[in-house]
Structure formats: C-alpha cells, structure tokens
C-alpha positions in Angstrom: 0.2 0.1 0.1 1.6 3.4 -0.8 2.6 5.7 1.7 0.6 9.1 2.5 -2.4 8.2 0.4 -4.5 6.9 3.1 -5.4 8.9 6.2 -7.4 12.2 6.8 -4.9 14.5 5.7 -4.8 12.8 2.1 -8.7 12.9 2.2 -9.4 16.2 3.0 -6.9 17.3 0.2 -8.2 15.2 -2.1 -11.8 16.2 -1.5 -11.0 19.7 -0.5 -13.2 21.7 -2.8 -16.3 19.4 -1.9 -15.3 19.8 2.0 -15.3 23.8 1.1 -18.6 23.8 -0.5 -20.4 21.8 2.1 -18.7 24.1 4.8 -20.2 27.3 2.8 -23.7 26.0 2.6 -23.7 25.1 6.2 -22.1 28.0 7.2 -24.6 30.3 5.0 -27.8 28.6 6.5 -26.8 29.2 10.0 -25.7 32.6 9.3 -28.9 33.7 7.3 -32.4 32.7 7.5 -33.2 33.9 3.7 -30.1 31.7 2.4 -31.7 28.4 2.1 -35.0 29.8 0.9 -35.9 28.7 -2.8 -36.1 32.4 -4.0 -32.7 33.3 -2.7 -31.4 29.8 -4.2 -32.7 30.4 -7.6 -31.7 33.9 -7.9 -28.2 32.7 -7.0 -27.8 30.2 -9.6 -29.4 32.7 -12.1 -26.6 35.1 -11.5 -23.9 32.9 -11.6 -25.0 31.8 -14.9 -22.7 34.0 -17.0 -20.0 33.3 -15.0 -20.4 29.5 -15.3 -20.5 29.6 -19.0 -17.3 31.8 -19.5 -15.7 29.6 -16.7 -16.2 26.7 -19.1 -14.5 28.3 -22.0 -11.8 29.8 -19.6 -11.1 25.9 -18.5 -10.7 24.7 -22.2 -8.0 27.7 -22.7 -6.1 26.8 -19.2 -6.1 22.8 -20.2 -3.8 23.7 -23.2 -1.9 25.8 -20.9 -3.1 29.2 -21.8 -5.3 32.1 -20.4 -7.9 34.2 -22.0 -8.2 37.8 -20.4 -10.4 38.8 -22.8 -13.5 36.9 -22.1 -15.3 39.7 -20.1 -15.0 42.2 -22.7 -16.3 39.8 -25.2 -19.4 38.9 -23.3 -19.8 43.0 -23.4 -19.6 42.4 -27.2 -22.1 39.4 -27.2 -24.7 41.7 -25.1 -24.3 45.0 -27.3 -24.6 42.6 -30.5 -28.3 41.0 -29.6 -29.3 44.4 -27.9 -28.5 46.2 -31.2 -30.0 43.4 -33.2 -33.2 42.9 -31.9 -35.2 46.0 -33.2 -34.5 44.8 -36.8 -34.8 40.7 -35.9 -38.0 39.4 -37.5 -41.3 38.8 -35.3 -41.3 34.8 -36.1 -42.0 33.1 -32.9 -38.3 32.3 -31.3 -36.7 32.0 -34.4 -36.1 35.9 -34.4 -34.4 35.4 -31.0 -32.5 32.7 -32.4 -30.9 34.9 -34.8 -29.8 37.6 -32.3 -28.6 34.9 -29.8 -26.3 33.4 -33.2 -25.4 36.5 -34.4 -24.0 37.7 -30.7 -22.2 34.4 -30.3 -20.8 34.6 -33.9 -19.2 37.8 -33.2 -17.9 36.7 -30.1 -16.2 33.4 -32.0 -14.6 35.6 -34.6 -12.9 37.5 -31.7 -11.7 34.5 -30.0 -10.8 33.1 -33.5 -8.3 36.3 -33.9 -7.1 35.7 -30.5 -6.5 32.1 -31.4 -4.8 32.8 -34.5 -2.1 35.1 -32.9 -1.8 32.4 -30.2 -1.8 29.0 -32.0 -0.4 30.0 -35.7 1.6 33.2 -34.6 2.9 31.8 -31.2 2.2 35.0 -29.3 1.8 34.6 -25.7 -1.6 34.0 -24.3 -1.5 36.7 -22.1 -0.3 39.4 -24.3 -2.7 38.4 -27.1 -6.0 38.0 -24.7 -4.7 41.4 -22.8 -4.7 43.0 -26.2 -8.2 41.8 -27.4 -9.6 42.5 -23.9 -8.9 46.4 -24.4 -9.8 46.1 -28.3 -13.4 44.3 -27.5 -14.2 46.5 -24.6 -13.2 49.9 -26.9 -15.4 48.1 -29.7 -18.3 47.6 -27.5 -18.4 51.2 -26.4 -17.6 52.6 -30.2 -20.5 50.6 -31.6 -23.1 52.1 -29.0 -21.5 55.4 -28.4 -20.8 54.5 -24.8 -24.7 54.7 -24.2 -26.9 51.5 -23.0 -29.1 50.0 -25.5 -32.6 49.4 -24.3 -34.7 46.1 -25.4 -37.6 47.5 -27.9 -41.0 46.9 -26.3 -42.8 46.3 -29.4 -40.6 43.6 -30.7 -41.4 40.0 -30.3 -37.5 38.8 -30.0 -36.9 41.3 -27.5 -39.9 40.2 -25.2 -38.9 36.7 -25.6 -35.4 37.5 -24.2 -36.9 39.5 -21.5 -39.0 36.8 -20.5 -36.0 34.1 -20.7 -34.2 36.1 -18.3 -37.0 37.1 -15.9 -39.2 34.0 -15.9 -39.0 30.3 -14.7 -39.6 26.9 -16.7 -43.0 26.1 -16.2 -43.9 23.5 -13.5 -40.4 23.1 -11.9 -39.7 26.9 -11.0 -36.1 26.8 -12.4 -35.0 29.7 -14.1 -34.4 29.5 -17.8 -30.7 30.6 -17.5 -30.1 28.0 -15.3 -31.6 25.3 -17.4 -29.4 26.7 -19.9 -26.3 26.7 -18.2 -27.2 23.0 -17.2 -27.5 22.0 -20.6 -24.2 23.5 -21.7 -22.4 22.1 -18.8 -23.6 18.5 -19.5 -22.5 19.0 -23.1 -19.0 20.0 -22.3 -18.8 17.2 -19.5 -19.3 14.6 -22.3 -17.0 16.6 -24.9 -14.1 16.5 -22.2 -14.9 12.8 -21.4 -15.9 11.0 -24.5 -14.4 13.0 -27.6 -10.9 13.0 -29.4 -11.1 16.9 -28.8 -11.5 16.5 -24.9 -8.7 14.1 -24.8 -6.2 16.0 -27.1 -6.9 19.3 -25.2 -5.8 18.0 -22.2 -2.9 16.0 -23.5 -1.8 19.4 -25.2 -1.6 21.0 -21.8 0.0 18.0 -20.4 3.0 17.5 -22.8 2.5 19.6 -25.9 5.8 18.4 -27.2 5.0 14.7 -27.1 1.6 15.5 -28.7 3.1 17.4 -31.6 5.6 14.6 -32.5 2.7 12.0 -32.6 1.6 14.2 -35.5 -1.5 15.8 -33.9 -2.2 19.2 -35.2 -1.6 21.0 -31.8 -1.9 24.3 -33.2 -5.7 23.6 -34.4 -6.9 22.6 -30.9 -5.4 25.6 -29.7 -7.1 27.8 -32.0 -10.4 26.1 -31.5 -10.5 26.5 -27.7 -10.0 30.0 -28.0 -13.0 30.3 -30.7 -15.4 28.1 -28.1 -14.2 30.6 -25.2 -15.4 33.5 -27.1 -18.6 32.0 -28.4 -19.5 31.2 -24.9 -18.3 34.6 -23.4 -20.6 36.3 -26.0 -23.5 33.8 -24.7 -22.6 34.7 -21.3 -23.1 38.3 -22.3 -26.6 37.6 -23.9 -27.7 36.0 -20.6 -26.5 38.9 -18.5 -28.3 41.4 -20.7 -31.5 39.4 -20.5 -31.8 40.1 -16.8 -31.6 44.0 -17.2 -33.1 44.1 -20.5 -30.3 46.6 -21.2 -27.1 46.2 -23.5 -24.2 47.9 -21.9 -20.8 48.1 -22.8 -19.5 47.8 -19.2 -21.1 43.8 -18.8 -18.7 41.5 -17.9 -16.1 43.6 -16.1 -14.1 41.6 -13.9 -15.7 38.1 -15.0 -12.4 37.1 -16.6 -10.9 37.1 -13.1 -13.6 35.4 -11.3 -13.6 32.8 -14.0 -9.8 32.3 -13.7 -10.5 32.0 -9.7 -13.1 29.6 -10.4 -10.9 27.1 -12.5 -7.9 27.4 -9.9 -10.5 26.7 -7.1 -11.8 23.9 -8.9 -8.2 22.5 -9.0 -7.3 23.4 -12.8 -3.7 24.1 -13.1 -2.3 27.4 -14.9 0.4 25.2 -16.6 -2.4 23.1 -18.2 -3.3 19.5 -18.3 -5.4 19.3 -15.2 -9.0 20.3 -14.7 -12.5 19.3 -15.0 -15.7 20.9 -15.9 -17.5 19.6 -12.8 -15.0 20.7 -10.4 -14.9 24.2 -12.2 -18.5 24.4 -11.4 -17.9 23.8 -7.9 -15.4 26.7 -7.9 -18.4 29.1 -9.4 -20.4 27.7 -6.7 -18.0 28.6 -4.0 -17.6 31.8 -5.3 -21.4 32.7 -5.6 -21.9 31.7 -2.4 -19.3 33.9 -0.7 -20.6 36.7 -2.5 -24.4 35.7 -1.7 -24.0 35.4 2.1 -22.1 38.7 2.4 -24.6 40.2 0.7 -27.3 38.6 2.9 -25.4 39.8 5.8 -24.8 43.4 4.4 -21.1 43.1 3.9 -19.1 45.7 2.0 -17.9 44.2 -1.6 -14.5 45.1 -0.5 -14.1 42.2 2.1 -15.4 39.8 -0.6 -12.5 40.4 -2.6 -10.1 40.2 0.2 -11.6 36.5 0.7 -11.8 35.6 -2.8 -8.1 36.3 -2.7 -7.5 34.2 0.0 -9.3 31.2 -1.3 -7.4 31.3 -4.3 -4.3 31.4 -2.4 -5.7 28.3 -0.1 -6.4 26.6 -3.4 -3.3 26.6 -4.9 -1.6 25.5 -1.9 -3.7 22.6 -1.8 -2.5 21.9 -5.2 0.8 21.9 -4.0 0.3 19.8 -0.9 -1.8 17.5 -3.4 1.2 16.9 -5.6 3.6 16.2 -2.7 1.0 13.8 -0.9 0.9 11.8 -4.2 5.0 11.8 -4.6 5.4 10.2 -1.2 
C-alpha cells in the first residue's frame, strides 16, 4: 500500500473543494435565515450563469496551458450585438431571437478566432494576445454604442422573449430558464471532455505539448479551437447577462475574466495546463457565488469579499501543491 495515500490529511486534500462547498453551505444556512429559501437559491444560480458559461471556456483555454483575459470584454460584445440586433429581427416566434443569439455568439467566436490565431499560429504569448483583445473588444463595445446603454425595444417579439427568458422560470419546476441553459451547456462539455477526441487532446496538449506534436497531432488547431469556443461562450454569457436587465451595456462582464480564472483554480485546474474538469470548475463557481451571496445577505461591503476571494485562491493553490507532494510520497 502506498504510503501517504490513506488517512485524514490525504482525504481532506483530495476532496478539499467538496468540503469547502459543504462548509460554506452549512455556514451560510446558519448565518442567514434567508439563504436556504427557494427564491434566494434560484436567484443565486441565475446570477452565476454568465460566470459558469465563461468559466467553461476559460477551463478549455487553461487546459492547453493558456489564459484568456478577453472573455469579460467579449461578453460585452455579445450583449451589445444582441441588444442592437433586436429591433431589426423578424417577428417569427422564437426564430428571431435565435438569430440574435447566433449573431452574438458568432461575433464572440470571431474575436476568439483572432486571439486563437495569434496564440496558435503566430506563437504570441496568450497573456499578451488576450490582454490586447480585452482592450480591443471593450473599446468596440463602447464604440458601437457611443458609450450609451441600448435598451430592449418594447414592441419587438424577440426582445420580449429574451426579457422573459432572463426573468421567468420553467413552468412546473420553478427553475429559471438561464439555469436550465447552463445545465445543458455544462452537460454538453462534460461529455465532450470525457468522451471525445477533442477533449482528450485538449488535456494532452496542456500535459505535454511536445509529445502530442511529435505524435502528429495538429496542436495549433486545437489551441485555436479552444479560444473560438471560449469567445462564443463568453458572448452567450453576455446575452444571458443582458436578458436579466433588458439593457445592453458596454460595461457588461467587467471582472468576469478574473472570477473565471479563480473558479478554475479553486476547482483544481493547473494554470500550467493539463489538469482540470468541468464539474470541479462549476464547484469553484458555486464557491465564489456563495461567498458573495452570504456577504450580501449579511450586508457586508464588497471589498471584504474581494479579500476573501483572494485568500481562497491562495489556499486552493497551496492545496494543489500539497496534493502533488502527497501523491509523490
């Protein structure tokens, strides 16, 4: 029997994020009578949908050993595109809204493709490429809107449907429509990462890019694709965010890129690539959401929340290091 793999400490290290999530849920329930109410829990999950979508795309990028600082700004592009497209979309049931969402995601995917090309084909450092795209996308969002919020038109069917999507719930079960969308996307990428060639090679690229390249695998193609997917998901997150407010703004998504990175790290993803899972990243999203939710319920100012998030990130990275040491003993 391998030494160091049994006992309380290895157990706590291995399941640290599940334990952290459970402790936060119990503590939140004890600290606030409102926390465990159905309304609060559904509102919490509804608010976390944009972060969950962006975090999935961020995880794919991180798995290849990259980083994407542009996703928050790309979310703003998605919000602006759908808000500006709504007045001219056809009144054809849900078809007009589908066109608007596809246009927004296409815009995000195009921006992701530019970033992906810089990283994969021009060998630009991901940090630099995505930092540049972060400023470009945010600037574009302000430019196309002239710095003004774009409100949903009241007499357009697609706008009404998107507004209802953001504010209403699935009949019979009470689940908000955005939460259902997030669950479907999560399930899709769980399958993709576990059962497809794309998922396996994405992880392999981050684990040992040289070996994958020598095996004849087109590494650049997979790196390019993860940035395209991250851009599309970020734009979809922007659509979901703007559906709640019925206003498209160029400030949508500010800071979401950092929260997404935090969620991935808390979920156990290695920034060097090759390790991470969709399920664990979603737990990281929930942990961040719980921290903000309970502090809001307790009327704690936003600044301590940022401090606690930073402490948790440091703690998560330290646990990863301890886990690595435990496995080697």
